[in-house]
LUMMI-285518 format. One record per residue: residue number from 1; residue in three letters; y, x, z of N, C-alpha, C in turn. Coordinates in Angstrom, 1 decimal. Example, Ala and Ser with C-alpha at 12.3 -4.5 7.8 and 13.67 -1.06 7.14 Angstrom:
2
@n 1	res ala	nv -5.7	nu 13.2	nw 7.8	cav -4.5	cau 12.3	caw 7.8	cv -3.3	cu 13.2	cw 7.8
@n 2	res ser	nv -2.2	nu 12.8	nw 7.1	cav -1.1	cau 13.7	caw 7.1	cv 0.0	cu 12.9	cw 7.9
//
This chain:
94
@n 1	res met	nv 18.1	nu -31.9	nw -48.0	cav 17.9	cau -31.1	caw -49.2	cv 16.4	cu -31.0	cw -49.4
@n 2	res ala	nv 15.9	nu -31.5	nw -50.5	cav 14.5	cau -31.4	caw -50.8	cv 14.2	cu -30.1	cw -51.5
@n 3	res ile	nv 13.0	nu -29.6	nw -51.2	cav 12.6	cau -28.3	caw -51.7	cv 11.1	cu -28.3	cw -52.1
@n 4	res glu	nv 10.9	nu -27.8	nw -53.3	cav 9.5	cau -27.7	caw -53.8	cv 9.3	cu -26.2	cw -54.1
@n 5	res glu	nv 8.1	nu -25.7	nw -53.7	cav 7.8	cau -24.3	caw -53.9	cv 6.6	cu -24.1	cw -54.8
@n 6	res glu	nv 6.8	nu -23.4	nw -55.9	cav 5.7	cau -23.1	caw -56.8	cv 5.8	cu -21.7	cw -57.2
@n 7	res asn	nv 4.8	nu -20.9	nw -56.9	cav 4.9	cau -19.4	caw -57.0	cv 6.1	cu -19.0	cw -56.2
@n 8	res asn	nv 7.0	nu -18.2	nw -56.8	cav 8.3	cau -17.9	caw -56.1	cv 9.4	cu -18.7	cw -56.6
@n 9	res ile	nv 9.2	nu -19.8	nw -57.3	cav 10.3	cau -20.6	caw -57.8	cv 10.4	cu -21.8	cw -56.8
@n 10	res ile	nv 11.6	nu -22.0	nw -56.4	cav 11.9	cau -23.0	caw -55.4	cv 12.9	cu -24.0	cw -56.1
@n 11	res glu	nv 12.6	nu -25.2	nw -56.0	cav 13.6	cau -26.2	caw -56.6	cv 14.3	cu -26.8	cw -55.4
@n 12	res ile	nv 15.6	nu -26.7	nw -55.5	cav 16.5	cau -27.2	caw -54.4	cv 17.2	cu -28.4	cw -55.0
@n 13	res thr	nv 17.1	nu -29.5	nw -54.3	cav 17.8	cau -30.7	caw -54.7	cv 19.1	cu -30.9	cw -53.8
@n 14	res asp	nv 20.2	nu -30.8	nw -54.4	cav 21.5	cau -30.8	caw -53.6	cv 21.8	cu -32.3	cw -53.2
@n 15	res glu	nv 22.9	nu -32.4	nw -52.5	cav 23.4	cau -33.7	caw -52.0	cv 23.7	cu -34.7	cw -53.2
@n 16	res asp	nv 24.1	nu -34.1	nw -54.3	cav 24.4	cau -34.9	caw -55.5	cv 23.2	cu -35.3	cw -56.3
@n 17	res gly	nv 22.0	nu -34.9	nw -55.9	cav 20.8	cau -35.2	caw -56.7	cv 20.5	cu -34.2	cw -57.8
@n 18	res ser	nv 21.3	nu -33.2	nw -57.9	cav 21.1	cau -32.2	caw -59.0	cv 20.0	cu -31.2	cw -58.5
@n 19	res thr	nv 19.1	nu -30.8	nw -59.4	cav 18.1	cau -29.9	caw -59.1	cv 18.4	cu -28.5	cw -59.6
@n 20	res ile	nv 18.3	nu -27.5	nw -58.7	cav 18.6	cau -26.1	caw -59.0	cv 17.3	cu -25.3	cw -58.8
@n 21	res lys	nv 16.9	nu -24.6	nw -59.9	cav 15.7	cau -23.8	caw -59.7	cv 16.1	cu -22.4	cw -59.4
@n 22	res cys	nv 15.5	nu -21.9	nw -58.3	cav 15.8	cau -20.5	caw -57.8	cv 14.5	cu -19.8	cw -57.6
@n 23	res glu	nv 14.6	nu -18.4	nw -57.7	cav 13.5	cau -17.6	caw -57.3	cv 13.8	cu -16.9	cw -56.0
@n 24	res leu	nv 12.8	nu -16.9	nw -55.1	cav 13.0	cau -16.2	caw -53.8	cv 13.1	cu -14.7	cw -54.1
@n 25	res tyr	nv 14.3	nu -14.1	nw -53.8	cav 14.5	cau -12.7	caw -54.1	cv 14.2	cu -11.9	cw -52.8
@n 26	res asp	nv 14.6	nu -12.3	nw -51.6	cav 14.4	cau -11.6	caw -50.4	cv 14.6	cu -12.4	cw -49.2
@n 27	res ile	nv 14.1	nu -12.0	nw -48.1	cav 14.3	cau -12.6	caw -46.8	cv 14.9	cu -11.6	cw -45.9
@n 28	res ile	nv 16.0	nu -11.9	nw -45.3	cav 16.8	cau -11.0	caw -44.4	cv 16.8	cu -11.5	cw -43.0
@n 29	res glu	nv 16.6	nu -10.7	nw -42.0	cav 16.7	cau -11.1	caw -40.6	cv 18.1	cu -10.6	cw -40.1
@n 30	res phe	nv 18.8	nu -11.5	nw -39.5	cav 20.1	cau -11.2	caw -39.0	cv 20.4	cu -12.1	cw -37.7
@n 31	res glu	nv 20.8	nu -11.5	nw -36.7	cav 21.1	cau -12.2	caw -35.4	cv 19.9	cu -13.1	cw -35.0
@n 32	res glu	nv 18.7	nu -12.6	nw -35.1	cav 17.5	cau -13.3	caw -34.6	cv 17.2	cu -14.5	cw -35.5
@n 33	res lys	nv 17.8	nu -14.6	nw -36.7	cav 17.5	cau -15.7	caw -37.6	cv 17.1	cu -15.1	cw -38.9
@n 34	res gln	nv 16.4	nu -15.9	nw -39.7	cav 16.0	cau -15.4	caw -41.1	cv 16.8	cu -16.2	cw -42.1
@n 35	res tyr	nv 17.2	nu -15.4	nw -43.2	cav 17.9	cau -16.0	caw -44.3	cv 17.2	cu -15.6	cw -45.6
@n 36	res ala	nv 17.3	nu -16.6	nw -46.5	cav 16.7	cau -16.4	caw -47.8	cv 17.7	cu -16.1	cw -48.8
@n 37	res leu	nv 17.5	nu -15.1	nw -49.7	cav 18.3	cau -14.8	caw -50.8	cv 17.6	cu -15.4	cw -52.0
@n 38	res leu	nv 18.2	nu -16.4	nw -52.7	cav 17.6	cau -17.0	caw -53.8	cv 18.5	cu -16.7	cw -55.0
@n 39	res val	nv 17.8	nu -16.5	nw -56.2	cav 18.5	cau -16.2	caw -57.4	cv 18.3	cu -17.4	cw -58.4
@n 40	res glu	nv 19.4	nu -18.0	nw -58.8	cav 19.2	cau -19.2	caw -59.7	cv 18.6	cu -18.7	cw -61.0
@n 41	res val	nv 17.5	nu -19.4	nw -61.4	cav 16.8	cau -19.0	caw -62.7	cv 17.3	cu -19.8	cw -63.9
@n 42	res asp	nv 17.9	nu -20.9	nw -63.7	cav 18.4	cau -21.7	caw -64.8	cv 19.9	cu -21.5	cw -65.0
@n 43	res ala	nv 20.3	nu -20.3	nw -64.7	cav 21.8	cau -19.9	caw -64.9	cv 22.2	cu -20.0	cw -66.3
@n 44	res asp	nv 23.4	nu -20.3	nw -66.5	cav 24.0	cau -20.4	caw -67.9	cv 23.9	cu -19.0	cw -68.5
@n 45	res glu	nv 23.3	nu -18.9	nw -69.7	cav 23.1	cau -17.6	caw -70.3	cv 24.4	cu -16.9	cw -70.6
@n 46	res ser	nv 25.5	nu -17.6	nw -70.7	cav 26.8	cau -16.9	caw -70.9	cv 27.3	cu -16.1	cw -69.7
@n 47	res glu	nv 26.7	nu -16.4	nw -68.5	cav 27.1	cau -15.7	caw -67.3	cv 26.5	cu -14.3	cw -67.3
@n 48	res glu	nv 27.3	nu -13.3	nw -66.8	cav 26.8	cau -12.0	caw -66.8	cv 25.7	cu -11.8	cw -65.7
@n 49	res glu	nv 25.9	nu -12.4	nw -64.6	cav 24.9	cau -12.3	caw -63.5	cv 24.5	cu -13.7	cw -63.0
@n 50	res pro	nv 23.2	nu -13.9	nw -62.7	cav 22.8	cau -15.2	caw -62.2	cv 23.4	cu -15.4	cw -60.8
@n 51	res glu	nv 23.6	nu -16.7	nw -60.4	cav 24.2	cau -17.0	caw -59.1	cv 23.2	cu -16.7	cw -58.0
@n 52	res leu	nv 23.7	nu -16.1	nw -56.9	cav 22.9	cau -15.9	caw -55.7	cv 23.1	cu -16.9	cw -54.7
@n 53	res val	nv 22.1	nu -17.5	nw -54.1	cav 22.2	cau -18.6	caw -53.2	cv 21.7	cu -18.1	cw -51.8
@n 54	res leu	nv 22.4	nu -18.3	nw -50.8	cav 22.1	cau -17.8	caw -49.4	cv 21.8	cu -19.0	cw -48.6
@n 55	res met	nv 20.6	nu -19.1	nw -48.0	cav 20.2	cau -20.2	caw -47.2	cv 19.5	cu -19.7	cw -45.9
@n 56	res arg	nv 19.5	nu -20.5	nw -44.9	cav 18.8	cau -20.2	caw -43.6	cv 17.4	cu -20.6	cw -43.8
@n 57	res leu	nv 16.5	nu -19.8	nw -43.3	cav 15.0	cau -20.0	caw -43.4	cv 14.6	cu -20.5	cw -42.1
@n 58	res ile	nv 13.9	nu -21.7	nw -42.1	cav 13.4	cau -22.3	caw -40.9	cv 11.8	cu -22.4	cw -41.0
@n 59	res glu	nv 11.1	nu -21.8	nw -40.1	cav 9.7	cau -21.9	caw -40.1	cv 9.2	cu -22.9	cw -39.0
@n 60	res asn	nv 8.4	nu -23.9	nw -39.4	cav 7.8	cau -24.8	caw -38.5	cv 6.5	cu -24.2	cw -38.0
@n 61	res gly	nv 6.4	nu -23.7	nw -36.8	cav 5.3	cau -23.0	caw -36.3	cv 4.0	cu -23.9	cw -36.2
@n 62	res asp	nv 4.2	nu -25.3	nw -36.0	cav 3.1	cau -26.2	caw -35.8	cv 2.4	cu -26.4	cw -37.1
@n 63	res ser	nv 3.1	nu -26.4	nw -38.3	cav 2.4	cau -26.7	caw -39.5	cv 2.5	cu -25.5	cw -40.5
@n 64	res asp	nv 3.1	nu -24.4	nw -40.1	cav 3.2	cau -23.2	caw -41.0	cv 4.0	cu -23.5	cw -42.3
@n 65	res glu	nv 4.9	nu -24.6	nw -42.2	cav 5.7	cau -24.9	caw -43.3	cv 7.0	cu -24.1	cw -43.2
@n 66	res val	nv 7.6	nu -23.9	nw -44.3	cav 8.9	cau -23.1	caw -44.4	cv 9.9	cu -24.0	cw -45.0
@n 67	res phe	nv 11.1	nu -24.1	nw -44.4	cav 12.2	cau -24.9	caw -45.0	cv 13.4	cu -24.0	cw -45.2
@n 68	res phe	nv 14.2	nu -24.4	nw -46.1	cav 15.5	cau -23.7	caw -46.4	cv 16.6	cu -24.7	cw -46.1
@n 69	res glu	nv 17.6	nu -24.3	nw -45.4	cav 18.7	cau -25.2	caw -45.1	cv 20.0	cu -24.6	cw -45.4
@n 70	res thr	nv 21.0	nu -25.4	nw -45.8	cav 22.3	cau -24.9	caw -46.1	cv 23.0	cu -24.4	cw -44.8
@n 71	res ile	nv 23.7	nu -23.3	nw -45.0	cav 24.5	cau -22.8	caw -43.8	cv 25.8	cu -23.5	cw -43.8
@n 72	res asp	nv 26.0	nu -24.5	nw -43.0	cav 27.2	cau -25.3	caw -42.9	cv 28.4	cu -24.6	cw -42.2
@n 73	res asp	nv 28.1	nu -23.7	nw -41.3	cav 29.1	cau -23.0	caw -40.5	cv 29.7	cu -21.8	cw -41.3
@n 74	res asp	nv 30.9	nu -22.0	nw -41.7	cav 31.6	cau -20.9	caw -42.5	cv 31.6	cu -19.6	cw -41.9
@n 75	res asp	nv 31.8	nu -19.5	nw -40.6	cav 31.8	cau -18.2	caw -39.9	cv 30.4	cu -17.6	cw -39.9
@n 76	res glu	nv 29.3	nu -18.3	nw -39.7	cav 28.0	cau -17.8	caw -39.8	cv 27.7	cu -17.3	cw -41.2
@n 77	res phe	nv 28.1	nu -18.1	nw -42.2	cav 27.9	cau -17.7	caw -43.6	cv 28.6	cu -16.4	cw -43.9
@n 78	res glu	nv 29.8	nu -16.3	nw -43.5	cav 30.6	cau -15.1	caw -43.8	cv 30.0	cu -13.8	cw -43.1
@n 79	res arg	nv 29.5	nu -14.0	nw -41.8	cav 28.9	cau -12.9	caw -41.1	cv 27.6	cu -12.4	cw -41.9
@n 80	res val	nv 26.8	nu -13.4	nw -42.3	cav 25.5	cau -13.0	caw -43.0	cv 25.8	cu -12.4	cw -44.3
@n 81	res gln	nv 26.8	nu -12.9	nw -45.0	cav 27.2	cau -12.4	caw -46.3	cv 27.7	cu -10.9	cw -46.2
@n 82	res ala	nv 28.5	nu -10.7	nw -45.2	cav 29.0	cau -9.3	caw -45.0	cv 27.9	cu -8.4	cw -44.6
@n 83	res tyr	nv 27.0	nu -8.8	nw -43.8	cav 25.8	cau -8.0	caw -43.4	cv 25.0	cu -7.6	cw -44.6
@n 84	res ile	nv 24.7	nu -8.6	nw -45.5	cav 23.9	cau -8.4	caw -46.7	cv 24.7	cu -7.4	cw -47.6
@n 85	res glu	nv 26.0	nu -7.6	nw -47.8	cav 26.7	cau -6.7	caw -48.7	cv 26.8	cu -5.3	cw -48.2
@n 86	res asn	nv 26.6	nu -5.1	nw -46.9	cav 26.6	cau -3.7	caw -46.4	cv 25.3	cu -3.1	cw -46.2
@n 87	res leu	nv 24.2	nu -3.8	nw -46.6	cav 22.9	cau -3.2	caw -46.5	cv 22.7	cu -2.2	cw -47.6
@n 88	res pro	nv 22.0	nu -1.1	nw -47.3	cav 21.7	cau -0.1	caw -48.4	cv 20.7	cu -0.9	cw -49.4
@n 89	res glu	nv 20.9	nu -0.6	nw -50.6	cav 20.1	cau -1.2	caw -51.7	cv 18.6	cu -1.2	cw -51.4
@n 90	res glu	nv 18.1	nu -0.1	nw -50.9	cav 16.6	cau 0.1	caw -50.7	cv 16.1	cu -0.9	cw -49.6
@n 91	res glu	nv 17.0	nu -1.4	nw -48.7	cav 16.5	cau -2.3	caw -47.6	cv 16.4	cu -3.7	cw -48.1
@n 92	res ile	nv 17.0	nu -4.0	nw -49.2	cav 16.9	cau -5.3	caw -49.8	cv 15.7	cu -5.3	cw -50.7
@n 93	res asp	nv 14.9	nu -6.4	nw -50.6	cav 13.7	cau -6.6	caw -51.4	cv 12.6	cu -5.6	cw -51.0
@n 94	res glu	nv 12.4	nu -5.2	nw -49.8	cav 11.3	cau -4.4	caw -49.3	cv 10.1	cu -5.2	cw -49.1
//
């Protein structure tokens, strides 16, 4: 998955080659890992709420680069999603 970062806009290229533009909304730490909450900025205007994308955040300590990767493990994804849904609103986006 290729990623370009410009300001807080991140372009994610999925496996099909489609590009999705997202804004970095928040970074959450859970079970000693970091996860990024991304909000799709090119969402269809007819939708009531933009789509929220959850990805694992990987930092390369040698080069200070940050990567986002898909969470392929369904169990891990569900645990992180449940954790985020149960966070008090003020803890998100601090």
